C-alpha positions in Angstrom: 71.2 210.4 -24.1 68.5 211.9 -26.2 66.9 211.6 -29.7 66.0 214.7 -31.7 63.8 215.1 -35.0 65.4 217.6 -37.5 62.9 219.1 -39.8 64.6 220.4 -42.8 63.4 223.5 -44.7 59.6 223.0 -44.9 59.3 226.5 -46.2 56.9 228.2 -48.6 59.3 228.6 -51.6 59.9 224.6 -51.4 56.2 223.9 -51.5 53.5 224.2 -54.1 53.3 227.8 -55.3 56.8 228.7 -54.2 59.6 229.7 -56.4 61.5 226.3 -56.1 58.6 224.1 -55.4 59.0 220.4 -54.7 56.0 218.2 -55.8 54.3 217.0 -52.6 55.9 219.5 -50.3 52.6 220.6 -48.7 51.7 217.0 -48.1 54.9 216.4 -46.4 54.5 219.4 -44.2 51.1 218.2 -43.1 52.5 214.6 -42.4 55.4 216.0 -40.4 53.0 218.0 -38.2 51.2 214.8 -37.2 54.6 213.4 -36.2 55.5 216.5 -34.2 52.1 216.5 -32.5 52.6 212.9 -31.2 56.5 213.5 -30.7 56.6 209.8 -29.8 60.3 208.9 -29.4 61.7 212.4 -29.7 63.1 214.3 -26.7 63.6 217.5 -28.9 62.3 218.8 -32.3 64.3 221.4 -34.2 63.6 223.0 -37.7 66.0 224.5 -40.3 65.4 227.4 -42.7 67.2 228.4 -45.8 67.9 232.0 -45.1 69.7 233.6 -48.1 71.0 237.0 -48.1 73.8 236.9 -50.7 74.5 233.2 -51.6 76.6 234.0 -54.7 76.4 231.6 -57.4 73.8 229.6 -55.6 71.2 231.9 -57.3 71.1 232.1 -61.1 69.0 233.5 -63.8 69.8 230.3 -65.8 69.8 227.7 -63.1 71.0 224.2 -63.7 69.0 222.9 -60.8 72.0 220.9 -59.6 74.5 223.6 -58.3 72.5 226.8 -59.0 68.9 227.7 -58.5 66.2 230.3 -59.0 66.0 232.9 -56.2 64.3 231.3 -53.2 64.1 231.6 -49.5 65.4 235.2 -49.3 65.9 236.1 -45.6 62.8 237.8 -44.1 60.7 237.0 -47.2 57.3 235.0 -47.3 59.1 232.4 -49.4 61.5 231.8 -46.5 58.7 231.4 -43.9 57.7 228.0 -42.7 54.8 226.4 -44.6 51.3 226.9 -43.0 50.7 223.2 -42.9 53.8 222.8 -40.5 52.7 222.8 -37.0 55.2 224.8 -35.1 53.8 224.3 -31.6 56.2 221.4 -30.7 59.3 222.8 -32.2 62.0 223.7 -29.8 64.5 225.8 -31.9 65.1 227.0 -35.3 68.3 227.2 -37.3 69.0 229.3 -40.3 71.5 228.5 -43.0 72.8 229.7 -46.3 73.1 233.4 -45.6 76.2 233.7 -47.8 76.6 230.4 -49.2 74.7 227.2 -50.6 73.8 226.2 -47.0 72.5 222.7 -48.0 73.1 221.1 -44.6 71.3 221.9 -41.5 74.6 221.6 -39.6 75.6 224.9 -41.4 72.8 226.7 -39.6 72.9 228.8 -36.5 70.3 229.3 -34.0 67.7 232.0 -34.7 67.0 234.5 -32.0 63.9 233.5 -30.3 62.3 237.0 -30.6 62.6 236.9 -34.4 60.8 233.6 -34.9 57.0 234.5 -35.1 54.9 231.5 -34.4 51.5 233.3 -34.6 48.8 231.7 -32.5 50.2 228.3 -32.5 49.2 225.4 -34.6 49.5 225.0 -38.3 47.7 228.2 -39.3 50.1 230.5 -37.4 53.3 229.0 -38.7 53.4 230.7 -42.1 54.6 233.9 -40.6 57.7 232.2 -39.0 60.6 234.1 -40.0 58.7 236.5 -42.3 59.6 240.1 -41.7 62.1 239.2 -39.1 65.6 240.7 -39.0 68.2 238.9 -41.1 71.3 239.0 -38.8 71.8 235.6 -37.1 75.5 236.1 -36.6 77.2 237.0 -33.3 75.2 239.4 -31.2 75.3 240.8 -27.5 74.4 237.3 -26.2 77.6 235.8 -27.4 78.7 233.8 -30.4 76.2 232.0 -32.7 75.0 228.7 -31.7 75.3 225.9 -34.3 72.9 223.0 -34.6 75.7 220.7 -33.5 76.4 222.8 -30.5 72.7 222.9 -29.5 72.2 219.1 -29.8 75.4 218.3 -27.8 74.4 220.7 -25.1 71.5 218.6 -24.6 73.2 215.2 -24.8 71.6 214.2 -28.1 73.3 211.3 -29.8 70.6 210.2 -32.2 68.8 212.2 -34.9 66.0 211.6 -37.3 65.8 213.7 -40.4 62.7 214.6 -42.3 61.7 217.5 -44.8 62.6 219.0 -48.1 64.3 218.1 -50.3 65.4 214.5 -50.1 68.1 214.8 -52.8 69.7 218.0 -51.5 69.3 219.6 -48.0 67.9 216.3 -46.4 70.8 214.3 -47.8 73.4 216.9 -46.8 72.0 217.2 -43.2 71.9 213.4 -42.8 75.4 212.9 -44.2 76.8 215.6 -41.8 75.0 214.1 -39.0 76.7 210.8 -39.5 80.0 212.6 -40.0 79.6 214.4 -36.7 78.9 211.0 -34.9 75.2 211.0 -34.5 73.2 207.8 -35.0 71.1 209.0 -38.0 67.9 207.9 -39.7 65.7 209.5 -42.4 62.0 208.8 -42.6 61.7 208.6 -46.4 57.8 209.0 -46.2 58.3 212.4 -44.6 60.5 213.7 -47.4 60.1 214.8 -51.0 62.7 215.1 -53.8 63.4 217.5 -56.6 64.2 214.8 -59.2 63.5 211.1 -59.2 66.9 210.3 -60.4 68.9 212.4 -57.9 66.6 211.3 -55.1 67.4 207.6 -55.7 71.1 208.4 -55.9 70.7 210.5 -52.6 69.0 207.6 -50.8 71.8 205.2 -52.0 74.5 207.6 -50.8 72.9 208.1 -47.3 72.4 204.3 -47.0 76.0 203.7 -47.9 77.1 206.3 -45.4 75.4 204.4 -42.5 72.0 206.4 -42.5 69.1 204.2 -41.6 66.3 204.7 -44.1 62.8 204.3 -42.6 59.4 204.2 -44.5 
């Protein structure tokens, strides 16, 4: 059996300077890169991207920052691109989510066509372009039905996942909870996450712990 690292939504719009920035997002991106570079203990590394086309009430001009949000991570935009501090060289696959819904969980994502994920010249500097300017259709194509994150992991006999990324209290939480629900042994490295709000982050950590997620420093 195998162990996968799931990097959740380390994108420009969720880091400093983005439309829905999480404090410390860029620091988290750089710290995750060190983990990817070493890849100790991980057989596979995957990344998710919010990739919104028309997510309905998820976008709002008067967001409540709980169920509705400012426009962010629009498919093909610079904001949806992976942050330049995230080293993409060791990432095996990318999964896009939230095209027409909230898309909080990485397990809602589908595999991005390999030719659409621009990795630049490798290393952290080239990763800012990942997804920018690429097509927005990640549904069924000539190669067959879309591949979900769960499909991809099971095809590789993954039974354990570790989740990192942004934001702790929303997409990291949802991804970790769905991983447990799907039967994966699940952990979250809390030092490689950052939350939107201190209160909701604490509640999210409690919820994950109660669900059986191992919280690592």
